[in-house]
PATORSE-950897 format. One line per field, with one value per residue: x, y, z of N, C-alpha, C in turn; residue number from 1. Coordinates in steps of 0.2 Angstrom, whole numbers. Example, Ala and Ser with C-alpha at 12.3 -4.5 7.8 and 13.67 -1.06 7.14 Angstrom:
BEGIN
n.u = c(66;64)
n.v = c(-28;-11)
n.w = c(39;35)
ca.u = c(62;68)
ca.v = c(-22;-5)
ca.w = c(39;36)
c.u = c(66;64)
c.v = c(-16;0)
c.w = c(39;39)
n = c(1;2)
//
This chain:
BEGIN
n.u = c(4;2;3;5;20;16;4;8;17;9;1;11;15;3;3;14;11;0;4;5;-9;-14;-7;-13;-26;-25;-20;-25;-35;-44;-55;-59;-73;-90;-95;-85;-84;-80;-68;-52;-45;-31;-29;-37;-31;-19;-23;-26;-14;-7;-13;-10;3;4;-3;-4;-15;-30;-45;-62;-68;-59;-59;-67;-85;-86;-75;-77;-89;-84;-75;-84;-92;-82;-79;-87;-99;-105;-110;-105;-115;-116;-127;-137;-148;-155;-147;-139;-124;-106;-105;-96;-92;-104;-108;-110;-121;-132;-148;-152;-165;-173;-186;-181;-169;-173;-181;-172;-164;-174;-177;-164;-163;-174;-170;-159;-166;-174;-164;-158;-167;-177;-188;-203;-203;-205;-198;-184;-182;-182;-171;-161;-154;-140;-134;-137;-132;-135;-133;-125;-126;-127;-127;-127;-128;-133;-128;-127;-127;-122;-129;-134;-122;-119;-130;-130;-118;-120;-130;-136;-140;-131;-117;-106;-102;-96;-87;-85;-80;-69;-55;-53;-54;-45;-33;-24;-30;-20;-12;-13;-25;-36;-40;-49;-51;-43;-28;-24;-31;-27;-15;-4;-8;-5;0;4;13;23;39;54;67;71;82;86;89;93;84;73;68;67;54;45;29;32;34;38;48;48;62;62;55;63;69;59;58;48;47;51;40;30;31;23;11;0;-9;-22;-40;-42;-50;-47;-51;-48;-47;-47;-43;-49;-47;-38;-47;-41;-31;-27;-22;-27;-40;-47;-37;-34;-34;-21;-7;2;-8;-24;-41;-48;-55;-59;-67;-74;-79;-89;-90;-89;-97;-106;-96;-87;-81;-68;-51;-47;-35;-23;-17;-24;-23;-10;-9;-17;-10;2;-4;-11;-8;-7;3;10;11;16;26;23;23;23;10;11;2;-3;-13;-24;-41;-49;-56;-59;-61;-67;-66;-62;-56;-42;-27;-26;-37;-49;-62;-80;-86;-76;-75;-87;-87;-77;-81;-93;-87;-80;-91;-97;-86;-86;-99;-97;-95;-85;-74;-58;-48;-44;-37;-30;-23;-23;-26;-27;-24;-34;-47;-61;-78;-87;-79;-72;-83;-86;-74;-74;-86;-82;-72;-78;-84;-74;-64;-47;-37;-27;-18;-10;4;8;15;26;38;56;57;45;39;44;39;25;21;11;-3;-21;-32;-23;-19;-29;-34;-40;-35;-20;-6;5;22;35;52;70;82;90;82;80;79;67;59;64;53;43;32;33;30;23;11;14;13;19;33;38;51;55;63;78;93;104;101;88;77;61;48;42;26;10;7;-4;-8;-5;10;23;31;27;33;32;31;33;23;12;14;20;9;0;8;10;-3;-5;4;-2;-12;-6;-3;-16;-21;-14;-18;-33;-43;-40;-42;-43;-34;-26;-19;-12;-4;5;11;17;26;35;42;55;58;52;55;58;49;49;49;45;44;37;33;42;51;42;44;39;40;43;31;22;26;30)
n.v = c(-6;11;26;39;50;63;65;65;75;86;86;90;102;109;109;117;130;134;135;145;148;135;132;141;136;124;126;124;116;122;126;133;143;142;154;161;157;147;135;136;124;122;124;114;103;104;101;88;82;85;78;65;65;66;55;45;42;48;53;60;63;69;82;98;103;113;112;99;102;112;104;96;104;109;99;85;86;75;65;52;42;34;24;20;12;21;21;11;1;-1;-8;-15;-29;-36;-32;-40;-47;-39;-34;-23;-21;-23;-17;-8;-3;2;12;20;24;31;42;48;52;61;71;76;81;91;99;103;110;107;99;90;94;84;80;85;77;64;63;64;53;45;32;17;5;-13;-22;-16;-3;10;25;36;53;68;83;100;110;118;116;104;95;98;94;80;76;78;69;55;44;43;36;40;54;58;68;60;61;71;69;68;80;88;94;109;123;129;145;150;146;132;115;109;97;82;76;64;53;46;40;27;19;10;5;-8;-16;-29;-33;-31;-32;-42;-54;-70;-83;-74;-64;-72;-90;-104;-115;-131;-134;-125;-112;-97;-93;-81;-71;-69;-79;-89;-83;-84;-98;-104;-113;-125;-126;-128;-142;-147;-140;-131;-122;-127;-129;-118;-102;-86;-69;-55;-38;-25;-16;-23;-35;-38;-41;-46;-54;-70;-79;-77;-80;-89;-98;-101;-113;-123;-133;-136;-131;-135;-139;-128;-112;-96;-81;-66;-51;-35;-21;-8;7;9;2;-12;-29;-28;-23;-6;0;-7;-12;-21;-33;-36;-39;-50;-59;-61;-68;-79;-83;-96;-110;-113;-117;-108;-99;-89;-80;-89;-89;-88;-95;-106;-115;-111;-105;-91;-75;-60;-43;-28;-14;-2;14;16;14;22;27;37;42;43;33;23;20;16;4;-3;-6;-13;-24;-30;-35;-44;-53;-57;-64;-74;-91;-99;-91;-89;-80;-63;-51;-35;-22;-8;9;23;40;44;38;28;26;18;8;3;-3;-13;-21;-25;-33;-43;-49;-53;-64;-73;-71;-71;-57;-47;-31;-18;-9;3;14;26;36;36;47;51;40;35;45;46;33;17;15;18;5;-3;0;-5;-17;-28;-33;-39;-31;-28;-26;-22;-28;-26;-37;-41;-44;-36;-22;-10;-8;4;13;9;9;7;2;1;-6;-16;-33;-43;-46;-45;-50;-40;-32;-30;-27;-23;-20;-15;-22;-28;-41;-53;-53;-55;-48;-36;-42;-57;-69;-65;-59;-45;-33;-29;-18;-11;-10;-16;-28;-35;-38;-45;-56;-61;-65;-75;-84;-87;-94;-106;-112;-113;-122;-134;-136;-138;-138;-129;-114;-97;-90;-100;-102;-90;-91;-101;-94;-84;-90;-95;-84;-72;-63;-69;-73;-61;-49;-36;-18;-10;-18;-29;-47;-51;-58;-70;-87;-98;-112;-117;-112;-120;-133;-150)
n.w = c(0;-4;4;-2;-6;-9;-2;12;11;8;19;29;24;25;39;42;36;43;55;66;68;71;82;92;91;97;110;126;122;115;101;84;84;79;75;70;57;42;46;40;27;29;43;48;42;49;62;60;57;69;78;73;75;89;94;85;78;69;73;70;81;89;87;87;85;75;68;62;55;46;39;32;24;16;9;1;7;13;26;36;47;61;71;86;97;111;126;124;126;122;106;99;101;99;86;75;77;77;72;61;56;66;78;88;83;71;75;82;71;63;72;72;59;58;67;59;48;53;58;46;41;32;35;32;19;6;-5;-3;9;4;-4;6;12;6;7;14;25;24;34;45;58;51;41;26;24;15;20;26;36;51;63;61;62;75;83;80;85;98;102;110;103;92;86;79;68;54;42;29;16;16;15;1;-3;4;0;-1;-10;-24;-25;-38;-42;-48;-47;-33;-27;-22;-31;-27;-29;-40;-36;-32;-41;-57;-74;-72;-80;-87;-80;-88;-84;-76;-69;-72;-60;-51;-48;-49;-48;-59;-58;-57;-64;-75;-70;-62;-47;-35;-29;-15;-9;-4;7;17;18;10;-1;5;14;5;3;12;13;1;2;-1;0;7;9;3;5;-4;-2;-12;-27;-37;-50;-65;-80;-91;-87;-88;-80;-68;-70;-83;-83;-70;-64;-67;-72;-57;-50;-45;-45;-38;-34;-41;-37;-42;-37;-34;-24;-24;-27;-42;-49;-57;-56;-62;-61;-58;-56;-55;-44;-37;-45;-44;-30;-29;-37;-30;-19;-24;-38;-51;-50;-63;-81;-90;-88;-79;-63;-48;-36;-17;-10;-19;-22;-15;-13;-20;-17;-25;-22;-29;-21;-19;-27;-26;-17;-7;5;2;-2;0;-8;-8;6;9;0;5;19;16;10;20;28;19;18;31;32;24;26;21;20;27;28;27;17;16;7;9;15;27;33;41;52;50;54;48;41;52;59;50;50;63;63;54;62;73;67;66;57;51;49;39;37;29;35;30;18;13;12;17;24;30;34;47;55;53;57;59;49;48;43;50;62;71;84;80;68;59;58;45;39;27;25;22;15;25;35;46;44;40;24;12;10;19;33;51;68;84;83;73;68;60;48;31;20;7;-1;-9;-3;-10;-24;-23;-28;-29;-24;-36;-46;-53;-69;-78;-89;-98;-96;-92;-78;-67;-54;-37;-23;-6;9;5;-3;7;15;8;5;18;22;13;17;30;25;20;32;38;30;32;45;47;56;66;76;73;82;85;73;72;83;79;69;75;84;74;70;68;79;90;104;109;107;95;96;85;74;78;79;70;55;46;46;35;33;46;53;46;49;52)
ca.u = c(0;6;1;10;24;12;-1;12;20;3;-1;16;15;-3;4;18;7;-5;8;3;-16;-15;-5;-18;-32;-24;-19;-31;-40;-50;-56;-62;-80;-94;-96;-79;-85;-78;-61;-48;-42;-24;-30;-40;-25;-14;-25;-25;-7;-5;-15;-6;10;4;-7;-3;-21;-34;-53;-65;-70;-54;-59;-74;-91;-85;-70;-80;-93;-80;-72;-90;-94;-76;-78;-93;-105;-107;-109;-106;-118;-117;-132;-139;-154;-154;-144;-134;-117;-102;-108;-91;-92;-110;-110;-112;-127;-137;-153;-154;-172;-177;-189;-177;-164;-176;-184;-166;-162;-179;-176;-158;-165;-179;-165;-156;-171;-175;-158;-156;-173;-182;-193;-209;-202;-204;-192;-178;-181;-181;-164;-157;-150;-137;-132;-139;-129;-140;-131;-122;-130;-123;-130;-123;-133;-130;-129;-123;-128;-118;-133;-134;-116;-119;-135;-128;-113;-123;-135;-134;-142;-126;-110;-101;-104;-90;-86;-82;-76;-65;-49;-52;-53;-41;-27;-26;-30;-14;-13;-15;-31;-35;-45;-48;-51;-36;-26;-22;-36;-24;-9;-4;-10;-1;-2;6;16;28;46;58;74;72;87;85;94;95;77;68;70;62;51;41;30;34;33;44;47;51;68;61;52;68;70;54;57;42;48;51;33;26;31;18;5;0;-15;-28;-46;-43;-52;-45;-54;-43;-51;-43;-45;-52;-43;-38;-51;-37;-26;-30;-19;-32;-46;-49;-31;-32;-32;-17;0;1;-14;-30;-47;-49;-60;-58;-73;-73;-85;-88;-94;-88;-103;-105;-90;-87;-75;-62;-46;-46;-29;-18;-14;-28;-21;-3;-10;-20;-5;6;-7;-13;-7;-6;10;7;16;18;31;21;26;18;8;13;-4;-5;-19;-30;-47;-48;-61;-56;-66;-66;-69;-60;-53;-35;-24;-27;-44;-51;-69;-86;-87;-71;-76;-93;-86;-73;-86;-98;-83;-79;-97;-98;-82;-88;-104;-95;-92;-79;-68;-54;-43;-45;-31;-32;-16;-25;-26;-28;-22;-41;-51;-68;-82;-90;-74;-71;-88;-85;-69;-76;-91;-79;-68;-82;-86;-69;-59;-40;-37;-21;-19;-4;6;8;20;27;45;60;57;38;37;45;35;18;20;7;-9;-27;-35;-19;-19;-34;-31;-43;-31;-13;-2;11;26;40;59;75;84;94;77;79;78;61;61;65;47;38;31;34;27;21;5;16;13;23;37;40;56;52;67;85;98;109;98;81;72;55;46;38;19;6;6;-11;-10;1;14;29;29;29;36;28;34;30;19;6;16;21;3;-3;12;8;-10;-4;8;-7;-16;-2;-3;-22;-23;-11;-22;-40;-48;-37;-45;-39;-29;-20;-15;-8;1;10;15;21;32;39;44;62;58;47;57;58;45;52;45;43;44;33;36;47;50;39;47;34;42;42;24;18;28;31)
ca.v = c(0;17;32;42;55;69;65;67;82;90;87;93;109;112;111;123;136;136;134;149;147;128;132;144;132;118;128;123;111;126;125;139;143;142;161;163;155;140;134;134;118;122;123;107;98;105;97;81;80;86;72;59;65;65;49;40;41;53;52;66;64;72;89;101;103;118;109;94;105;115;99;93;109;110;92;84;87;68;63;45;42;27;25;15;14;25;17;5;1;-2;-13;-19;-36;-38;-29;-45;-50;-34;-34;-16;-20;-24;-11;-3;0;6;18;25;27;36;48;52;55;67;76;79;85;97;104;105;115;105;94;91;94;77;80;85;72;58;63;65;47;43;25;13;-2;-18;-26;-12;3;16;27;42;58;74;88;106;115;117;114;96;92;99;90;73;74;78;64;48;39;44;34;44;58;60;70;54;62;76;67;68;88;91;97;116;125;133;152;152;143;125;110;109;90;79;71;58;47;42;38;20;15;10;0;-15;-20;-34;-31;-34;-32;-47;-58;-77;-85;-69;-61;-78;-97;-107;-121;-135;-137;-120;-106;-93;-92;-75;-72;-68;-85;-93;-80;-87;-105;-105;-119;-130;-126;-131;-149;-149;-137;-126;-118;-130;-129;-112;-97;-80;-63;-49;-32;-21;-12;-28;-39;-37;-46;-48;-58;-77;-83;-75;-81;-95;-102;-101;-120;-126;-135;-139;-128;-138;-140;-122;-107;-89;-77;-59;-47;-28;-17;-1;10;10;-1;-19;-33;-26;-18;0;3;-12;-14;-27;-38;-37;-43;-57;-63;-63;-73;-86;-85;-103;-113;-115;-119;-103;-94;-84;-80;-93;-86;-91;-101;-107;-120;-108;-102;-83;-70;-53;-38;-21;-11;5;16;18;11;27;27;45;44;40;27;18;19;11;-2;-7;-8;-18;-30;-34;-38;-50;-58;-60;-68;-80;-96;-102;-87;-89;-75;-57;-47;-28;-18;-1;12;30;43;45;33;28;22;12;3;0;-7;-19;-25;-29;-38;-49;-51;-57;-70;-78;-70;-69;-51;-43;-25;-15;-4;9;15;33;36;35;53;52;33;34;50;44;26;13;19;15;2;-8;1;-8;-23;-34;-35;-40;-26;-31;-21;-25;-26;-28;-44;-42;-46;-31;-15;-8;-6;11;16;5;11;3;5;-4;-11;-21;-40;-48;-43;-49;-48;-38;-28;-32;-21;-21;-18;-12;-26;-31;-47;-54;-54;-55;-42;-35;-47;-62;-73;-62;-56;-38;-33;-24;-17;-8;-15;-20;-35;-39;-40;-51;-62;-64;-68;-81;-89;-90;-99;-112;-115;-116;-128;-139;-137;-135;-138;-124;-108;-91;-89;-105;-101;-84;-93;-104;-89;-80;-95;-96;-78;-71;-60;-73;-73;-54;-45;-30;-12;-7;-24;-35;-54;-52;-61;-77;-93;-102;-119;-118;-111;-126;-138;-157)
ca.w = c(0;-4;6;-6;-3;-10;4;18;10;8;26;32;21;28;46;42;34;48;62;72;69;74;89;96;92;101;117;131;119;111;94;82;85;72;73;66;50;41;48;34;27;32;50;49;41;54;67;58;58;76;82;71;78;96;96;80;74;69;73;70;88;92;86;88;80;70;63;58;50;41;34;29;19;11;5;-3;11;15;33;38;53;65;76;90;102;117;132;121;127;117;102;95;102;97;80;70;79;77;67;60;54;72;80;92;79;66;79;83;64;61;76;70;53;60;70;53;43;57;58;39;40;27;38;29;12;4;-11;0;13;0;-6;12;13;0;7;20;26;25;40;50;59;48;34;24;22;12;25;26;42;57;68;60;65;82;85;79;90;105;103;113;97;87;88;76;63;51;35;26;10;17;13;-6;-4;9;-3;-1;-17;-25;-26;-45;-44;-50;-44;-25;-25;-22;-36;-24;-31;-45;-34;-30;-47;-63;-79;-70;-85;-85;-79;-93;-82;-71;-71;-70;-55;-46;-46;-49;-50;-63;-55;-61;-71;-79;-67;-59;-40;-33;-25;-8;-6;-1;14;21;17;7;-5;10;17;0;3;17;11;-4;3;-3;4;11;5;5;2;-5;-3;-15;-32;-42;-54;-72;-84;-96;-84;-88;-74;-63;-74;-86;-82;-63;-63;-72;-69;-50;-46;-47;-40;-34;-37;-40;-38;-43;-35;-33;-19;-25;-30;-49;-52;-59;-53;-65;-58;-60;-53;-56;-38;-35;-48;-41;-24;-31;-40;-24;-15;-27;-45;-51;-51;-70;-86;-95;-86;-74;-56;-44;-29;-12;-8;-26;-22;-12;-16;-19;-19;-26;-21;-31;-15;-19;-33;-25;-11;-1;6;2;-4;3;-11;-5;13;8;-3;10;24;13;8;26;30;15;20;38;32;20;31;18;20;33;29;23;16;13;7;8;22;27;39;44;54;47;58;44;40;59;60;46;52;69;61;52;67;77;64;66;51;52;44;38;34;27;40;27;14;10;11;23;29;33;37;54;58;53;60;56;47;49;49;53;69;75;87;77;62;60;54;42;35;23;27;18;15;31;40;52;42;36;17;11;10;23;40;56;74;89;80;68;70;56;43;26;16;0;-4;-9;0;-15;-30;-22;-31;-25;-27;-42;-46;-59;-73;-80;-94;-100;-91;-89;-71;-65;-48;-32;-16;0;14;1;-5;13;18;4;7;25;22;9;22;34;21;20;39;40;25;35;51;45;62;71;76;71;87;85;67;74;88;75;65;80;86;68;68;70;86;94;111;111;102;93;97;79;69;80;80;65;49;47;43;33;35;53;54;44;53;49)
c.u = c(4;2;6;14;20;7;3;15;15;1;5;16;9;-1;9;15;2;-2;5;-5;-17;-13;-10;-24;-31;-23;-25;-36;-46;-50;-59;-70;-84;-95;-90;-79;-81;-70;-57;-46;-35;-24;-32;-34;-20;-16;-25;-18;-4;-7;-12;0;10;1;-6;-9;-25;-41;-56;-68;-65;-54;-66;-79;-89;-80;-73;-85;-89;-77;-78;-91;-88;-75;-84;-100;-108;-105;-110;-109;-119;-122;-133;-145;-151;-152;-140;-127;-113;-104;-103;-91;-99;-112;-112;-118;-133;-141;-155;-161;-176;-180;-185;-172;-167;-179;-178;-164;-167;-178;-170;-160;-170;-175;-162;-161;-173;-170;-156;-162;-177;-187;-200;-209;-200;-198;-185;-177;-180;-174;-159;-152;-147;-134;-135;-136;-135;-139;-128;-126;-127;-127;-126;-129;-129;-133;-125;-123;-124;-122;-134;-128;-117;-124;-133;-123;-115;-128;-133;-136;-136;-120;-105;-104;-98;-90;-82;-78;-71;-58;-48;-52;-49;-35;-29;-25;-24;-17;-16;-21;-30;-40;-43;-49;-44;-34;-23;-26;-32;-17;-9;-6;-5;-3;0;8;22;35;51;65;75;77;86;91;95;88;72;72;65;60;46;34;32;33;39;42;51;57;67;58;57;70;65;53;50;42;48;44;29;26;26;11;6;-6;-22;-34;-46;-45;-50;-49;-49;-48;-46;-46;-48;-46;-43;-42;-47;-31;-29;-28;-23;-39;-47;-43;-29;-31;-28;-10;-1;-4;-20;-35;-49;-53;-57;-65;-71;-79;-84;-92;-93;-94;-102;-100;-92;-81;-68;-57;-46;-40;-23;-15;-18;-25;-14;-4;-13;-15;0;3;-8;-13;-5;2;9;13;18;23;29;24;20;16;10;8;-7;-11;-24;-35;-46;-54;-58;-62;-64;-70;-68;-56;-45;-33;-25;-34;-46;-58;-74;-87;-83;-73;-82;-91;-82;-77;-90;-94;-82;-85;-98;-93;-83;-94;-103;-92;-86;-73;-65;-50;-45;-39;-33;-25;-18;-26;-27;-25;-28;-43;-58;-72;-85;-85;-72;-76;-88;-80;-71;-82;-87;-75;-72;-85;-80;-64;-52;-39;-30;-22;-12;-2;7;15;20;34;49;60;50;36;38;41;28;16;14;0;-15;-29;-30;-17;-24;-32;-34;-40;-24;-10;4;15;32;47;64;77;88;89;76;78;72;63;61;59;42;38;32;31;25;15;8;16;19;27;38;46;54;57;74;89;102;106;91;76;67;53;42;30;16;5;-2;-13;-4;5;20;27;30;32;31;31;30;26;13;8;17;14;0;1;11;2;-9;-1;3;-11;-13;-3;-10;-24;-20;-15;-29;-44;-46;-42;-40;-33;-24;-16;-10;-3;7;14;20;28;37;42;51;63;54;48;57;55;48;47;42;42;40;36;41;46;47;43;41;34;40;35;20;20;29;25)
c.v = c(6;23;37;48;62;70;68;74;87;92;91;101;113;114;117;130;138;135;138;148;140;128;135;140;126;120;127;119;115;125;132;138;144;150;164;161;148;140;132;127;117;121;116;102;98;101;90;78;80;80;65;59;63;58;43;38;47;51;59;68;68;80;92;101;107;115;103;97;108;110;96;98;111;104;91;84;80;66;56;45;35;28;19;17;17;20;11;6;0;-9;-17;-26;-40;-36;-34;-48;-45;-35;-27;-15;-21;-17;-6;1;4;12;23;28;32;43;52;56;62;72;80;83;91;102;107;110;113;99;95;92;87;76;80;79;65;58;64;59;45;35;23;6;-7;-22;-22;-6;9;18;34;47;64;80;94;111;113;114;106;93;92;95;83;71;74;73;58;43;39;41;38;48;61;63;65;56;68;75;68;76;91;95;105;119;130;140;154;149;135;121;110;101;87;75;65;51;43;39;31;16;16;5;-7;-19;-25;-31;-34;-34;-37;-52;-65;-79;-80;-66;-67;-84;-100;-114;-125;-133;-132;-113;-103;-92;-86;-76;-72;-74;-89;-90;-82;-94;-107;-112;-125;-131;-129;-139;-152;-146;-132;-122;-121;-130;-123;-106;-90;-74;-58;-43;-27;-17;-17;-32;-38;-43;-49;-53;-66;-81;-82;-75;-88;-100;-102;-108;-122;-128;-138;-136;-131;-138;-134;-117;-100;-85;-69;-55;-39;-25;-10;2;12;6;-8;-22;-31;-21;-12;4;-1;-15;-21;-34;-41;-41;-50;-62;-66;-69;-79;-87;-92;-104;-116;-117;-114;-98;-89;-85;-84;-89;-91;-97;-103;-112;-117;-106;-94;-80;-63;-48;-31;-17;-3;7;17;14;16;28;35;46;41;33;21;16;14;4;-6;-10;-13;-25;-34;-38;-44;-55;-61;-65;-74;-85;-99;-98;-87;-83;-69;-53;-40;-24;-11;2;20;33;45;38;34;24;16;6;-1;-5;-14;-24;-29;-34;-44;-52;-56;-64;-75;-77;-68;-63;-48;-37;-22;-9;3;10;23;33;36;41;53;45;33;39;48;37;22;17;15;11;-3;-6;-2;-15;-29;-36;-36;-35;-29;-25;-25;-23;-29;-35;-46;-44;-41;-24;-14;-6;1;15;14;8;5;6;-1;-9;-16;-28;-44;-43;-48;-46;-46;-33;-30;-26;-19;-18;-14;-17;-29;-37;-47;-55;-54;-49;-41;-40;-51;-65;-69;-58;-48;-39;-28;-24;-14;-13;-18;-27;-39;-42;-46;-57;-65;-68;-75;-87;-92;-95;-106;-116;-117;-122;-134;-141;-135;-135;-132;-118;-102;-90;-94;-105;-95;-86;-97;-99;-85;-84;-96;-90;-76;-67;-63;-72;-66;-50;-38;-24;-9;-12;-30;-41;-55;-55;-68;-82;-98;-110;-121;-117;-117;-132;-145;-160)
c.w = c(0;-2;4;-3;-4;-4;10;17;10;15;30;30;25;36;46;41;39;55;67;73;73;81;94;97;97;108;121;128;116;104;91;83;79;70;69;59;49;42;41;33;30;39;51;47;46;60;66;60;65;80;80;75;86;98;91;77;74;68;73;77;92;91;87;83;74;65;59;53;44;36;30;23;14;7;1;1;13;22;34;46;56;71;80;95;108;123;130;123;121;113;98;96;100;90;75;71;79;71;66;58;60;74;83;88;73;69;80;76;62;66;74;63;54;63;64;49;47;57;51;37;33;29;35;21;9;-1;-7;5;10;-2;0;12;7;0;14;20;27;31;46;51;57;42;33;22;19;17;24;31;48;63;67;63;73;86;85;84;97;107;105;108;92;90;85;70;60;44;31;20;10;14;5;-7;0;6;-3;-8;-18;-26;-33;-47;-46;-46;-36;-23;-26;-28;-33;-26;-37;-43;-32;-36;-53;-68;-77;-76;-83;-85;-83;-91;-77;-74;-68;-65;-50;-44;-46;-50;-54;-59;-59;-60;-76;-77;-64;-51;-38;-28;-18;-5;-2;6;19;21;15;2;-1;13;12;0;8;16;6;-4;1;2;8;7;8;2;2;-7;-6;-21;-38;-45;-61;-76;-89;-94;-84;-82;-68;-65;-76;-84;-74;-61;-68;-69;-62;-47;-49;-42;-36;-38;-36;-41;-38;-42;-34;-28;-19;-29;-37;-52;-54;-55;-56;-61;-62;-59;-55;-50;-36;-38;-46;-34;-25;-33;-34;-20;-18;-34;-45;-52;-58;-75;-91;-93;-81;-67;-52;-38;-23;-10;-15;-27;-18;-16;-15;-21;-19;-26;-24;-26;-16;-26;-32;-19;-5;-1;7;1;-1;-1;-9;2;13;5;1;16;22;12;15;29;26;17;27;37;27;24;28;19;27;34;25;23;13;13;5;15;21;33;44;47;52;51;54;43;47;60;56;48;59;68;59;57;71;74;63;61;54;47;45;35;34;33;37;23;11;8;17;27;33;36;45;58;59;57;56;55;48;42;52;60;74;78;84;71;64;55;51;38;31;26;22;19;21;37;46;50;38;29;17;12;15;30;45;63;79;87;76;71;66;50;37;22;9;-3;-4;-7;-6;-21;-29;-25;-27;-28;-33;-41;-53;-63;-75;-85;-96;-95;-89;-83;-71;-58;-43;-26;-11;5;11;0;1;16;14;5;13;25;18;14;27;31;21;27;40;35;29;42;51;51;67;71;74;76;87;79;69;78;84;71;69;82;80;66;71;77;91;102;113;106;101;94;91;74;72;81;75;58;50;43;41;34;42;56;52;48;49;48)
n = c(1;2;3;4;5;6;7;8;9;10;11;12;13;14;15;16;17;18;19;20;21;22;23;24;25;26;27;28;29;30;31;32;33;34;35;36;37;38;39;40;41;42;43;44;45;46;47;48;49;50;51;52;53;54;55;56;57;58;59;60;61;62;63;64;65;66;67;68;69;70;71;72;73;74;75;76;77;78;79;80;81;82;83;84;85;86;87;88;89;90;91;92;93;94;95;96;97;98;99;100;101;102;103;104;105;106;107;108;109;110;111;112;113;114;115;116;117;118;119;120;121;122;123;124;125;126;127;128;129;130;131;132;133;134;135;136;137;138;139;140;141;142;143;144;145;146;147;148;149;150;151;152;153;154;155;156;157;158;159;160;161;162;163;164;165;166;167;168;169;170;171;172;173;174;175;176;177;178;179;180;181;182;183;184;185;186;187;188;189;190;191;192;193;194;195;196;197;198;199;200;201;202;203;204;205;206;207;208;209;210;211;212;213;214;215;216;217;218;219;220;221;222;223;224;225;226;227;228;229;230;231;232;233;234;235;236;237;238;239;240;241;242;243;244;245;246;247;248;249;250;251;252;253;254;255;256;257;258;259;260;261;262;263;264;265;266;267;268;269;270;271;272;273;274;275;276;277;278;279;280;281;282;283;284;285;286;287;288;289;290;291;292;293;294;295;296;297;298;299;300;301;302;303;304;305;306;307;308;309;310;311;312;313;314;315;316;317;318;319;320;321;322;323;324;325;326;327;328;329;330;331;332;333;334;335;336;337;338;339;340;341;342;343;344;345;346;347;348;349;350;351;352;353;354;355;356;357;358;359;360;361;362;363;364;365;366;367;368;369;370;371;372;373;374;375;376;377;378;379;380;381;382;383;384;385;386;387;388;389;390;391;392;393;394;395;396;397;398;399;400;401;402;403;404;405;406;407;408;409;410;411;412;413;414;415;416;417;418;419;420;421;422;423;424;425;426;427;428;429;430;431;432;433;434;435;436;437;438;439;440;441;442;443;444;445;446;447;448;449;450;451;452;453;454;455;456;457;458;459;460;461;462;463;464;465;466;467;468;469;470;471;472;473;474;475;476;477;478;479;480;481;482;483;484;485;486;487;488;489;490;491;492;493;494;495;496;497;498;499;500;501;502;503;504;505;506;507;508;509;510;511;512)
//
């Protein structure tokens, strides 16, 4: 996953240009009042960055009503609203058991909607009320509304019926408009994406090894003893859900040729949860992750995935690896619910993230966790300057998921662009110290491989190793699989403060 340099640079710039303003805002916990008008983006961005620096996370609950309202109206005016009946305690452990169509939940939802229509001053206007809700989760107590008034934000955040009220699309618009004018929406929606072309500079015997029946084995597999683990397990009968940007419809190795060579008797499903989208990869990133996890050990010279006999569900849930838009938040939240409800899914891998926390995504992850899913998320990728400062990004910061980062081939140094931090659980070797070469994966089309780096490939690789372990021990629980992986990692006896349990030895995790 790439939380790109521009994102971090923009945030840092915003902090600097608003330094005096932000400092006065933060002193004594005070925030700009509504009577002062809209809080500038530069100040909002400074508050975001300040909280990230102090706590390692940012949640809209950390700032005042006026800041939330200012972010809302300077974005797309979409609020994500999590609701609950009055008197309800923390629902995180029961969120998978909630029936949002039950009377008390429907009553709470209607009361919140009435609060909004009154605050927006169009109560009784049927046309405006009909267009109020832009999205309603079928399983989670959350909906999105189009709102613009300060009174709405204030009323929602003061209500016991509201768990969160977030300007879910602000990240897409947080970039400060240049003095010369130009678009105010963020160009970050295109970052992390590329054409995923084959890498023509790969060196046989150095960057890969040819393996039977006619596939390529990425250079880093040996660092994790994956070839040795393959003698015991290849991921058969384990279903992995990949939440990402879809999969290329022109890549036959992830389509009609998914079963070939040493990969047989398995399935690949391609679904879409991104509003208005299709299962097709719109970015290139999802195809790369799918290849790392489960590309076939085939006959045409493609790069074999780590769990090359696993079953795979690929989900087009977002348009980019940086979670910025309401559509992506909705798509990801819905994807976790689908994964939670699919009894065959054991593992969920997501190499995407954000500097912001999103209540809807948090709800979805907790829903899937309560259903017993083992989830891996990317720790984050920017560059060597910002990585140590930003630390692990959301949602890899959540205790319900396993945060994964990438390290160099010495096994102890984070990759040039990879984040680390106390939340990291596992490391994957994915960068050569000498050449900077990253692991092989599946290109957008054809058999010649491409390459992929960052904590993205580390996360997909770790999820695939987990599939090898679970395939060997099909009756084990999630916690038992994690215990085997921890015991098989390089820092098991002395957990590292920034790199967690360390580099996973797949052979040791699978056992004899």
